[in-house]
C-alpha positions as CSV (number, residue, x, y, z in Angstrom):
1,M,115.9,79.2,119.4
2,R,113.1,80.4,117.1
3,P,110.3,82.3,119.6
4,P,107.2,80.6,119.8
5,A,104.8,82.6,117.6
6,Q,101.6,82.4,119.7
7,M,103.6,83.7,122.9
8,K,105.5,86.7,121.2
9,W,102.8,88.7,119.5
10,R,100.0,87.7,121.9
11,S,101.9,89.4,124.5
12,D,102.8,92.6,122.4
13,P,100.4,95.6,123.3
14,N,100.9,97.1,119.9
15,F,99.1,94.0,118.1
16,S,95.4,93.1,118.3
17,T,93.5,90.0,117.0
18,F,90.2,90.2,114.9
19,R,88.5,87.1,113.4
20,I,85.7,86.9,110.9
21,G,84.7,83.6,109.7
22,R,87.4,81.5,108.9
23,R,90.0,84.5,108.7
24,E,92.1,85.5,111.7
25,L,94.2,88.8,111.4
26,V,96.7,89.9,113.6
27,I,97.3,93.7,113.2
28,H,99.3,96.5,114.5
29,R,97.3,98.9,116.8
30,D,98.0,101.9,114.4
31,L,95.8,100.2,111.8
32,A,93.3,98.5,114.0
33,S,90.5,100.8,112.9
34,Q,90.8,99.7,109.5
35,A,91.0,96.0,110.4
36,G,87.6,95.4,108.2
37,Q,89.3,97.2,105.1
38,I,92.3,95.2,105.5
39,L,90.6,91.7,105.9
40,Q,88.3,92.5,102.9
41,Q,91.5,93.5,100.6
42,L,93.2,90.4,101.9
43,G,90.4,88.1,101.3
44,A,90.1,89.5,97.4
45,L,93.8,88.9,97.6
46,T,94.0,85.2,98.5
47,S,91.5,84.3,95.9
48,A,93.0,86.5,92.9
49,V,94.7,84.9,90.3
50,E,97.0,87.7,89.3
51,A,100.7,87.8,89.5
52,G,102.6,90.0,92.1
53,A,105.9,91.2,92.4
54,G,109.1,89.3,93.7
55,N,110.8,86.1,92.5
56,R,107.4,84.1,93.4
57,Q,105.0,86.9,92.3
58,S,103.5,86.9,95.6
59,A,104.0,90.6,96.8
60,F,101.4,93.2,96.5
61,R,100.6,96.8,97.9
62,L,97.5,97.4,99.7
63,N,96.3,101.1,99.8
64,L,94.3,101.9,102.7
65,D,92.3,105.0,103.7
66,E,94.3,108.1,105.1
67,G,96.7,107.3,102.8
68,A,98.2,104.3,104.6
69,E,100.2,101.6,102.5
70,L,100.9,98.0,103.4
71,F,103.1,95.4,101.6
72,A,101.3,92.1,101.4
73,R,103.2,88.9,100.8
74,R,101.0,85.7,100.2
75,G,102.6,82.6,101.2
76,R,103.7,80.8,98.0
77,R,105.5,77.3,97.6
78,G,108.2,76.6,95.5
79,G,109.8,73.5,94.1
80,L,107.9,70.6,92.9
81,I,105.2,70.7,95.6
82,A,104.1,74.5,94.0
83,S,102.3,72.6,91.5
84,I,100.0,70.6,94.0
85,L,99.8,73.0,96.7
86,S,100.6,76.4,95.5
87,D,99.5,78.4,98.4
88,T,98.1,76.0,101.1
89,Y,100.0,74.9,103.8
90,V,99.7,72.2,106.8
91,G,100.0,72.8,110.4
92,I,98.7,74.0,113.5
93,A,101.2,76.9,114.2
94,P,100.8,79.0,111.0
95,R,104.2,80.1,109.4
96,P,103.0,84.0,109.1
97,L,102.5,84.3,112.7
98,T,106.0,82.7,113.3
99,E,107.5,85.1,111.1
100,L,105.5,87.9,112.8
101,A,107.2,87.0,116.1
102,V,110.6,86.6,114.4
103,T,110.2,90.0,112.6
104,I,109.0,91.9,115.9
105,E,112.2,90.4,117.8
106,A,114.4,91.4,115.0
107,R,113.5,95.0,114.9
108,R,113.8,95.2,118.6
109,R,117.2,93.9,118.3
110,E,117.7,96.8,115.8
111,I,118.4,94.4,112.8
112,P,117.6,96.3,109.5
113,V,114.3,94.5,108.6
114,A,111.0,95.7,107.0
115,E,108.6,96.9,109.9
116,P,106.1,94.1,110.6
117,M,102.4,95.1,110.7
118,G,100.5,92.0,111.0
119,A,99.6,88.7,109.5
120,M,96.3,86.9,108.3
121,I,95.4,83.2,108.4
122,E,92.6,81.7,106.3
123,W,91.9,78.4,107.6
124,I,90.5,76.1,104.8
125,G,90.3,73.0,107.1
126,P,91.4,71.7,110.6
127,V,95.1,72.0,109.7
128,L,95.1,73.5,106.2
129,Y,95.5,77.2,105.8
130,R,96.6,80.0,103.7
131,G,98.4,83.0,104.9
132,V,99.5,86.6,104.2
133,F,102.4,88.4,106.0
134,L,102.0,92.2,106.2
135,T,104.9,94.8,106.7
136,R,104.6,98.6,106.3
137,A,105.4,99.7,102.7
138,V,108.7,100.7,101.8
139,R,109.8,102.7,98.7
140,G,112.8,100.8,97.0
141,M,113.8,97.9,94.9
142,T,115.4,94.6,95.4
143,L,119.2,94.5,95.4
144,W,119.0,92.6,92.0
145,E,116.9,95.3,90.5
146,F,119.0,98.0,91.6
147,L,122.5,96.6,90.3
148,K,120.5,96.3,86.7
149,T,119.5,99.9,87.1
150,D,122.3,102.0,88.6
151,D,125.5,102.0,86.4
152,D,127.4,104.5,88.6
153,P,130.3,102.4,90.0
154,T,130.6,104.6,93.2
155,V,126.8,104.2,94.0
156,R,126.8,100.6,93.2
157,N,129.8,99.8,95.7
158,H,128.3,102.0,98.4
159,V,124.8,99.9,98.3
160,L,126.9,96.8,98.1
161,A,128.6,97.8,101.3
162,Q,125.4,98.7,102.8
163,A,123.9,95.1,102.1
164,R,127.1,93.6,103.5
165,A,126.7,95.7,106.7
166,A,123.0,94.8,106.9
167,I,124.0,91.1,106.7
168,D,126.8,91.4,109.3
169,T,124.4,93.1,111.8
170,M,121.9,90.2,111.1
171,H,124.3,87.7,112.2
172,D,125.9,89.7,114.9
173,K,122.4,89.8,116.4
174,G,121.6,86.3,116.1
175,L,119.4,86.3,113.2
176,F,119.8,83.4,110.5
177,H,118.1,83.9,107.4
178,A,116.4,81.0,105.7
179,D,116.6,82.3,102.1
180,L,119.2,85.1,101.7
181,N,119.2,85.9,98.0
182,L,119.4,89.2,95.9
183,H,115.5,89.5,96.1
184,N,115.4,89.5,99.7
185,L,117.8,92.7,100.2
186,L,115.8,95.6,99.5
187,V,117.4,98.9,98.7
188,T,115.9,102.2,100.1
189,Q,116.7,105.7,100.0
190,A,117.6,107.5,103.2
191,Q,117.5,111.2,102.7
192,E,120.6,111.6,100.1
193,S,122.0,108.2,100.7
194,F,120.8,104.6,100.4
195,T,120.3,101.9,102.9
196,V,119.4,98.3,102.6
197,I,116.8,96.2,104.6
198,I,116.2,92.6,105.0
199,I,113.0,91.0,104.0
200,D,111.0,87.7,103.8
201,L,112.1,86.2,107.3
202,D,109.8,83.2,106.6
203,K,111.4,79.9,108.3
204,S,114.3,82.1,109.8
205,R,115.5,81.6,113.1
206,L,116.5,83.8,116.3
207,L,119.5,82.7,118.2
208,D,120.3,83.7,121.8
209,A,124.0,84.4,120.6
210,P,125.6,85.7,117.3
211,V,125.1,83.2,114.4
212,S,128.0,80.8,113.9
213,S,130.7,80.8,111.4
214,A,129.1,77.7,109.8
215,M,125.5,79.4,109.5
216,R,127.1,82.5,108.2
217,R,129.0,80.5,105.5
218,A,125.4,78.9,104.8
219,N,123.8,82.3,104.1
220,A,126.8,83.2,102.2
221,S,126.7,80.2,100.1
222,R,122.9,80.8,99.4
223,L,123.4,84.4,98.3
224,L,126.3,83.3,96.0
225,R,124.2,80.6,94.4
226,S,121.6,83.3,93.7
227,A,124.1,85.6,92.2
228,R,125.1,82.9,89.9
229,K,121.8,82.0,88.9
230,L,120.4,85.4,88.3
231,D,124.0,86.7,86.7
232,P,125.7,83.9,85.3
233,S,128.1,86.0,83.2
234,G,128.9,88.2,86.0
235,Q,127.7,91.3,84.1
236,Y,126.5,92.9,87.1
237,L,128.3,91.3,89.9
238,D,131.7,90.8,89.1
239,A,134.6,89.4,91.5
240,A,135.2,92.9,92.9
241,A,131.3,93.3,93.6
242,L,131.3,89.8,95.2
243,S,134.2,90.6,97.3
244,I,132.3,93.4,98.7
245,L,129.7,91.1,99.7
246,N,132.1,88.5,101.1
247,L,131.3,86.0,98.6
248,E,134.5,85.6,97.0
């Protein structure tokens, strides 16, 4: 079951809550002294019109005092509703807080996910809000960007194997990703090698047991659709590469 957001992060001693006006910030204690600066930057971010990175152009880097860096992802809708409510959500249990709870627990289970640092909710009505999810900034690129950049077959196969291992760990430890695609697997460098972490756990689910075969197939199917959409000719992901990812 997905853990209740209000219970998980409110009981975690590593996070504190700050409220200014319509904005509510939940932030890791390491950054609590910079809560005002973070709120100011996020306030500007939620009203900005410029595009960010990622497949929905919703990702931004925040540079804080003392050299700290955060990765901020604005809540952005997809599909037809995006033309009406591009960044506005309805509900009393904001999705960024639920994602924070899921990511905290995923890290506790040693699933390779980005380190959660907080979330901000901006209430624009009784049940209407905008949201931002925060992680510690990580140097790297998405798996799709990496595949288009590195043409060394040995390195590519190693990174694909790392992605497969990250997905297997995620499933074995009970995490079902709601939108597993080539943009949500991040390739980072660990000393002289590469590793892969999983990002964007919005609407993902944590279970009390390993993910079922049917749910694993659903994640694999979604990842394969992403590969077919981004690389329809198989230029970067041929049958051998898909086999490493267990998609063929």
